[in-house]
C-alpha positions as CSV (number, residue, x, y, z in Angstrom):
1,M,-16.3,10.1,0.6
2,G,-18.5,11.4,-2.2
3,R,-18.7,13.2,-5.5
4,V,-19.9,16.8,-5.2
5,S,-21.0,18.7,-8.2
6,R,-18.7,21.5,-9.2
7,R,-16.7,24.5,-7.9
8,S,-19.8,26.6,-7.5
9,A,-20.9,24.2,-4.7
10,A,-17.6,25.1,-2.9
11,G,-18.4,28.7,-3.2
12,L,-21.9,28.1,-1.9
13,L,-20.4,26.3,1.1
14,V,-18.0,29.0,2.0
15,G,-20.6,31.7,1.5
16,L,-23.2,30.0,3.6
17,L,-20.7,29.1,6.4
18,T,-19.5,32.7,6.4
19,A,-23.0,33.9,7.0
20,T,-23.3,31.3,9.8
21,A,-20.3,32.6,11.5
22,A,-22.0,35.9,12.0
23,L,-25.0,34.2,13.5
24,S,-23.2,31.7,15.7
25,G,-24.2,32.1,19.4
26,C,-22.8,30.4,22.4
27,G,-25.6,27.8,22.6
28,G,-26.2,25.5,25.6
29,D,-29.0,23.7,27.2
30,Q,-32.1,25.8,27.9
31,G,-34.2,24.8,30.9
32,D,-34.5,21.5,32.7
33,G,-37.4,19.8,30.8
34,P,-37.4,17.3,28.0
35,V,-35.3,18.2,25.0
36,T,-35.3,17.3,21.3
37,L,-32.0,16.8,19.4
38,R,-31.5,16.6,15.7
39,F,-28.8,14.2,14.6
40,V,-27.9,14.0,10.9
41,W,-25.5,11.9,8.8
42,W,-24.9,10.6,5.3
43,G,-24.6,7.0,4.2
44,N,-26.5,4.0,2.8
45,E,-29.5,2.3,4.3
46,D,-27.3,-0.2,6.1
47,R,-25.7,2.6,8.1
48,A,-29.1,4.3,8.7
49,E,-30.7,1.1,10.0
50,V,-28.0,0.5,12.7
51,T,-27.7,4.1,13.6
52,R,-31.4,4.4,14.2
53,A,-31.2,1.3,16.4
54,A,-28.5,2.8,18.5
55,V,-30.4,6.1,18.8
56,E,-33.5,4.2,20.0
57,E,-31.4,2.5,22.7
58,F,-30.1,5.9,23.8
59,Q,-33.7,7.3,24.0
60,R,-34.8,4.3,26.0
61,R,-32.2,5.0,28.6
62,N,-32.7,8.7,28.4
63,P,-36.5,9.3,28.3
64,D,-36.1,13.1,28.6
65,I,-34.1,13.3,25.4
66,R,-35.9,12.8,22.1
67,V,-33.7,12.4,19.0
68,E,-34.8,13.2,15.5
69,T,-32.6,11.6,12.8
70,E,-32.0,12.4,9.1
71,Y,-29.7,10.8,6.6
72,S,-29.1,11.2,2.8
73,G,-26.4,10.8,0.2
74,Y,-23.3,12.7,0.4
75,D,-24.1,15.5,-2.1
76,A,-27.6,16.1,-0.8
77,Y,-26.4,16.0,2.8
78,F,-24.0,18.8,2.5
79,Q,-26.2,21.0,0.3
80,K,-28.9,20.8,2.9
81,L,-26.6,21.1,5.9
82,S,-25.0,24.2,4.5
83,T,-28.4,25.9,4.0
84,Q,-29.7,24.9,7.4
85,V,-26.7,26.1,9.4
86,A,-26.6,29.4,7.6
87,G,-30.3,29.9,8.4
88,G,-29.9,29.1,12.0
89,A,-31.7,25.8,11.8
90,G,-28.8,23.4,11.9
91,P,-28.7,20.1,13.7
92,D,-27.3,19.4,17.2
93,L,-25.1,16.5,16.2
94,L,-23.7,16.2,12.8
95,Q,-21.3,14.0,10.7
96,L,-18.3,15.4,8.9
97,D,-15.4,14.1,6.9
98,R,-11.8,15.1,6.4
99,A,-12.6,17.4,3.6
100,T,-15.3,19.4,5.4
101,L,-14.2,19.4,9.1
102,G,-11.8,22.3,8.5
103,E,-14.4,24.5,6.8
104,Y,-17.0,24.0,9.4
105,A,-14.6,24.5,12.3
106,G,-13.1,27.5,10.6
107,R,-16.5,29.2,10.1
108,N,-17.3,28.9,13.8
109,V,-20.1,26.3,13.3
110,L,-18.7,23.7,15.7
111,A,-18.5,23.6,19.4
112,E,-15.1,23.0,21.0
113,L,-15.2,19.7,22.8
114,D,-12.2,20.0,25.0
115,E,-14.2,21.4,27.9
116,Y,-16.3,18.2,27.9
117,A,-13.3,15.8,27.7
118,G,-12.7,13.7,30.8
119,G,-16.2,14.5,32.0
120,P,-19.4,13.8,30.0
121,L,-17.3,13.0,26.9
122,R,-14.9,10.1,27.6
123,L,-12.0,10.1,25.2
124,D,-9.4,8.1,27.1
125,R,-10.0,4.8,25.2
126,I,-9.9,6.3,21.7
127,P,-6.4,6.2,20.2
128,A,-4.5,9.6,20.0
129,D,-4.2,9.3,16.1
130,L,-8.0,9.2,15.8
131,L,-8.5,12.0,18.2
132,E,-5.9,14.1,16.2
133,G,-8.1,13.7,13.1
134,G,-10.8,15.7,14.8
135,K,-8.6,18.7,15.8
136,V,-8.3,22.0,14.0
137,D,-5.5,24.3,15.2
138,G,-5.0,22.1,18.2
139,K,-8.7,22.2,19.4
140,Q,-11.0,19.2,19.5
141,Y,-13.9,20.0,17.3
142,A,-15.0,16.4,16.3
143,V,-14.4,12.9,17.3
144,A,-13.9,9.9,15.0
145,A,-17.0,7.8,14.7
146,G,-14.9,4.8,13.9
147,A,-11.5,3.7,12.5
148,T,-11.0,2.7,8.9
149,T,-8.3,2.0,6.4
150,Q,-8.0,1.6,2.7
151,V,-9.1,-1.7,1.0
152,L,-9.7,-3.4,-2.2
153,V,-13.1,-5.0,-2.2
154,F,-13.3,-7.8,-4.8
155,D,-15.5,-10.5,-6.2
156,P,-13.2,-13.6,-6.2
157,T,-15.3,-15.4,-8.9
158,H,-14.0,-13.2,-11.7
159,F,-10.3,-13.4,-10.5
160,E,-10.4,-17.2,-10.0
161,A,-11.9,-17.6,-13.5
162,V,-8.8,-16.1,-15.1
163,G,-6.3,-17.6,-12.7
164,A,-5.4,-14.2,-11.1
165,E,-4.4,-14.4,-7.5
166,V,-5.3,-11.7,-5.0
167,P,-3.4,-11.5,-1.7
168,T,-5.6,-11.7,1.4
169,A,-3.6,-13.6,4.0
170,P,-1.6,-11.8,6.7
171,G,1.7,-10.6,5.4
172,E,0.8,-10.9,1.8
173,K,1.0,-8.0,-0.6
174,W,1.2,-7.1,-4.3
175,T,2.8,-4.5,-6.5
176,W,1.0,-2.1,-8.8
177,A,2.3,-4.2,-11.8
178,E,0.9,-7.4,-10.3
179,F,-2.4,-5.6,-9.7
180,A,-2.5,-4.2,-13.2
181,E,-1.8,-7.7,-14.6
182,A,-4.6,-9.2,-12.5
183,V,-7.3,-6.6,-13.4
184,G,-6.1,-6.7,-17.0
185,K,-6.8,-10.5,-17.2
186,V,-10.3,-10.0,-15.7
187,G,-11.0,-7.2,-18.2
188,A,-9.7,-9.1,-21.2
189,A,-12.2,-11.9,-20.3
190,G,-14.8,-9.5,-21.5
191,T,-17.5,-9.8,-18.7
192,V,-16.6,-6.9,-16.5
193,A,-13.8,-4.4,-15.9
194,G,-11.1,-5.7,-13.6
195,T,-11.6,-2.8,-11.2
196,T,-13.5,0.5,-11.0
197,D,-11.3,3.3,-12.3
198,F,-9.9,4.8,-9.1
199,G,-8.3,7.9,-10.7
200,W,-11.3,10.1,-9.9
201,A,-10.9,10.1,-6.1
202,I,-8.2,12.2,-4.5
203,D,-8.3,9.8,-1.5
204,W,-6.6,7.1,-3.4
205,F,-4.0,9.5,-4.9
206,E,-3.1,10.3,-1.3
207,V,-2.3,6.7,-0.7
208,W,-0.1,6.6,-3.8
209,L,1.7,9.7,-2.7
210,R,2.5,8.2,0.7
211,Q,4.0,5.3,-1.0
212,H,6.3,7.7,-2.8
213,D,7.3,9.5,0.4
214,K,5.1,12.5,-0.4
215,Q,1.8,13.9,0.9
216,L,-1.4,15.5,-0.3
217,Y,-1.1,18.4,2.0
218,T,1.8,19.8,4.2
219,P,1.3,20.3,7.9
220,E,1.0,24.0,7.0
221,G,-2.0,23.4,4.8
222,E,-0.2,23.8,1.5
223,L,-0.2,21.5,-1.5
224,G,2.2,18.6,-1.0
225,F,2.5,17.3,-4.5
226,T,3.4,18.5,-8.0
227,A,1.7,18.3,-11.4
228,E,4.4,15.7,-12.3
229,D,3.4,13.5,-9.5
230,L,-0.2,13.5,-10.6
231,T,0.7,13.0,-14.2
232,G,2.6,9.9,-13.3
233,Y,-0.4,8.6,-11.3
234,W,-3.0,9.2,-13.9
235,E,-0.7,7.8,-16.6
236,M,-0.3,4.5,-14.6
237,I,-4.2,4.2,-14.5
238,G,-4.5,5.2,-18.1
239,A,-2.3,2.2,-19.1
240,M,-4.7,-0.1,-17.2
241,R,-7.6,1.5,-18.9
242,A,-6.1,0.9,-22.3
243,G,-5.9,-2.8,-21.4
244,K,-9.5,-2.8,-20.1
245,G,-8.3,-3.4,-16.6
246,V,-10.3,-0.4,-15.3
247,S,-13.8,0.7,-16.0
248,A,-14.8,2.7,-19.1
249,A,-15.3,6.5,-18.8
250,E,-19.1,6.1,-19.1
251,V,-19.0,4.1,-15.9
252,T,-16.4,6.0,-14.0
253,T,-18.1,9.4,-14.4
254,K,-21.0,8.0,-12.3
255,M,-18.8,7.3,-9.3
256,D,-19.7,9.3,-6.2
257,G,-18.5,7.1,-3.4
258,S,-21.9,5.7,-2.7
259,V,-22.5,2.0,-2.6
260,Q,-25.6,2.1,-4.9
261,N,-23.5,3.6,-7.7
262,S,-20.5,1.4,-7.1
263,G,-19.1,-0.3,-10.1
264,I,-18.8,-3.7,-8.4
265,V,-22.4,-3.4,-6.9
266,T,-23.8,-2.5,-10.3
267,G,-22.0,-5.4,-11.9
268,Q,-19.7,-3.4,-14.1
269,S,-16.4,-4.2,-12.3
270,A,-14.8,-7.1,-10.4
271,S,-13.2,-4.9,-7.7
272,E,-13.0,-1.5,-6.2
273,I,-10.7,0.5,-4.0
274,G,-12.5,2.0,-1.0
275,Y,-12.5,2.4,2.8
276,D,-13.3,-0.7,4.8
277,S,-15.8,1.4,6.7
278,T,-18.1,1.0,3.6
279,A,-17.6,-2.8,3.4
280,T,-20.8,-3.5,5.3
281,G,-22.7,-1.5,2.7
282,Y,-20.9,-3.5,-0.1
283,F,-21.9,-6.8,1.5
284,G,-25.4,-5.7,2.1
285,A,-25.9,-4.6,-1.5
286,F,-23.9,-7.2,-3.3
287,G,-24.1,-10.3,-1.1
288,P,-21.7,-12.3,1.0
289,N,-19.4,-13.4,-1.9
290,L,-16.9,-10.6,-1.5
291,R,-13.4,-10.5,-0.2
292,L,-11.0,-7.7,1.1
293,A,-7.4,-7.2,0.0
294,P,-4.8,-4.6,0.6
295,V,-4.0,-1.7,-1.8
296,P,-1.0,-2.4,-4.1
297,S,2.4,-0.9,-3.3
298,D,5.8,-1.1,-4.9
299,V,7.6,-0.3,-1.6
300,A,7.5,-1.3,2.0
301,E,5.3,1.7,2.8
302,S,1.8,0.6,2.0
303,G,0.3,4.0,2.1
304,M,-2.6,2.6,4.1
305,A,-3.4,4.5,7.4
306,A,-5.7,4.3,10.4
307,L,-8.2,7.0,9.7
308,P,-11.5,8.4,11.0
309,P,-13.9,7.4,8.2
310,V,-16.2,10.2,9.4
311,S,-16.4,12.2,12.6
312,F,-19.2,13.5,14.8
313,A,-19.4,17.1,15.9
314,V,-21.7,19.2,18.0
315,A,-23.1,22.4,16.7
316,R,-21.9,25.5,18.5
317,R,-25.4,27.0,18.2
318,S,-27.1,24.0,19.7
319,E,-29.5,24.9,22.5
320,H,-29.0,21.5,24.0
321,R,-25.3,21.1,23.7
322,E,-24.9,19.0,26.9
323,A,-27.5,16.6,25.7
324,A,-25.8,16.4,22.3
325,V,-22.5,15.6,24.0
326,E,-24.3,12.9,26.0
327,L,-25.5,11.3,22.8
328,L,-22.1,11.6,21.2
329,D,-20.4,9.9,24.2
330,F,-23.0,7.1,24.0
331,L,-22.3,6.4,20.3
332,L,-18.6,6.4,21.0
333,N,-18.2,4.5,24.2
334,D,-21.3,2.5,25.1
335,P,-20.9,-1.3,24.6
336,E,-24.4,-1.8,23.4
337,A,-24.2,1.1,20.9
338,G,-21.0,-0.5,19.6
339,R,-22.8,-3.8,19.2
340,L,-25.6,-2.2,17.3
341,L,-23.4,0.0,15.1
342,G,-21.0,-2.8,14.3
343,A,-18.6,-1.8,11.6
344,S,-21.0,0.5,9.8
345,R,-18.5,3.4,10.2
346,G,-15.4,1.2,10.4
347,V,-14.4,-0.6,13.5
348,P,-15.5,1.2,16.8
349,P,-13.1,4.0,17.9
350,N,-13.1,3.0,21.5
351,E,-10.5,0.2,21.8
352,D,-12.5,-1.7,24.5
353,V,-15.7,-1.6,22.5
354,R,-13.8,-2.6,19.3
355,A,-12.4,-5.7,21.0
356,Q,-15.9,-6.7,22.1
357,V,-17.5,-6.0,18.8
358,C,-14.9,-7.9,16.8
359,A,-14.9,-10.8,19.1
360,G,-18.7,-11.3,18.5
361,S,-18.9,-10.1,14.9
362,T,-20.4,-12.0,12.1
363,E,-20.7,-11.6,8.3
364,A,-19.7,-8.1,7.0
365,S,-18.5,-6.8,10.4
366,K,-16.4,-9.9,10.9
367,A,-14.9,-9.4,7.4
368,V,-13.8,-5.9,8.4
369,C,-12.4,-6.9,11.7
370,D,-10.5,-9.8,10.2
371,Y,-9.2,-7.6,7.4
372,E,-7.9,-5.0,9.9
373,Q,-6.3,-7.8,11.9
374,A,-4.6,-9.3,8.8
375,Q,-3.3,-6.0,7.6
376,Q,-2.2,-4.5,10.9
377,D,1.5,-4.6,9.9
378,K,0.7,-2.4,6.8
379,I,-1.6,0.2,8.5
380,G,0.3,3.3,9.5
381,P,-0.7,6.3,11.6
382,A,-3.3,8.7,10.4
383,F,-2.5,11.3,7.7
384,G,-3.9,14.2,9.6
385,A,-6.8,16.6,8.9
386,W,-7.2,18.2,5.6
387,P,-7.0,22.0,5.5
388,T,-9.6,24.6,4.8
389,G,-10.2,24.6,1.0
390,S,-9.7,20.9,0.6
391,S,-13.4,20.2,-0.2
392,A,-13.0,22.4,-3.3
393,V,-9.7,20.6,-4.2
394,K,-11.5,17.3,-4.0
395,R,-14.3,18.4,-6.3
396,D,-11.9,20.0,-8.9
397,F,-9.8,16.8,-8.8
398,Q,-12.7,14.7,-9.9
399,R,-14.1,17.2,-12.4
400,T,-10.7,17.4,-14.1
401,Y,-10.4,13.6,-14.2
402,D,-13.7,13.5,-16.1
403,D,-12.0,15.6,-18.8
404,V,-9.1,13.2,-18.9
405,I,-11.1,10.0,-19.3
406,F,-13.3,11.5,-22.0
407,N,-10.2,12.8,-23.8
408,R,-11.1,16.4,-23.5
409,V,-7.7,17.3,-22.2
410,G,-4.3,15.6,-22.0
411,V,-3.1,14.2,-18.7
412,A,-0.2,16.6,-18.2
413,E,-2.4,19.7,-18.8
414,A,-5.1,18.3,-16.6
415,A,-2.6,17.7,-13.8
416,A,-1.3,21.2,-14.1
417,R,-4.8,22.5,-13.9
418,V,-5.5,20.6,-10.7
419,V,-2.4,22.0,-9.0
420,Q,-3.2,25.6,-10.1
421,D,-6.8,25.4,-8.9
422,A,-5.8,23.7,-5.7
423,E,-3.3,26.4,-4.8
424,T,-6.0,29.0,-5.4
425,S,-8.5,27.0,-3.2
426,L,-6.1,26.6,-0.3
427,G,-5.1,30.2,-0.4
428,S,-8.6,31.5,-0.4
């Protein structure tokens, strides 16, 4: 998840991918000699280090396949990727998320993976819900690189100092009112905000909608919420901001989903809602004194779900598609790859590899495995892929929230604008 600049970036993505569709050839391995693959992803240095280690192991076992790797932050990644694929110089194996998979598949950038399933690409030990997240119009264009769910990462020191309890044990939960009280106590102490303002990210609004028996998008790809829904959500967070429970606007506007800009890592908040697939990055940047807790809910439905944090896809124009599929299969299913990758993209998608990794995990990876085990009764099935146009909706959502927190527009007007812009983006 990341912050991307503005609506113009969405237009650039669509334009570049449209150009790519015209250029897209069939691809396929050329010749029988050594091949070179390009594998790209976004993420922090923690993710890069373990991914490179897994790639090195793959190359050791496959000396005729050389893999060049690249990684960057979310914004820079998609800006570069869009330009590269439009110019015919895209990677062979790439990383996508729920907001971008539909666009890339819809513009004919990705190879269909169904023809490889059951052969060079083993999918039988990956849960159906995770596989569903990589499908567009019933076709498998990507495969989950892991499994993740929503989480509150927190520094217990600040909460203990004000006598605020945070539920972490199996079966424990808390309401939004209890959460607001806890973060308000931390904020009132004056050292840091109780939590990083989470109103900027549409991902957490999706959780809140699920708790209210609604959804972000319908199965038909249309908007699943109203302006009134969003108004109520942002007003709830606004009440926390007034009580210093959430971060100030000057801090919130810098949020982009990266660990390095995180409010908790930069010492400006005591907690932060995120995905547990980023927990290893939090631990690496902050230190071991972090804990994981469930997202608040006022009802039995937690709104939390088993989701693909990111997915891997093979480029349709790759000249070495079979080799790229071989690398993909290795990253998903090989026990040693699982050990090296740990929980850098959530727990491994392959259930056998996941059991092995969690049984031998330590430190941050163990924290993620323990959290998923403790919250298993609250984690529901995946929400499903986001439709084409959702990347623009995600950007507009955050841009409009900036206007709200800096008092440039009222909440109700801002929510109406989000809905209007979203309907336009989804209909384009």
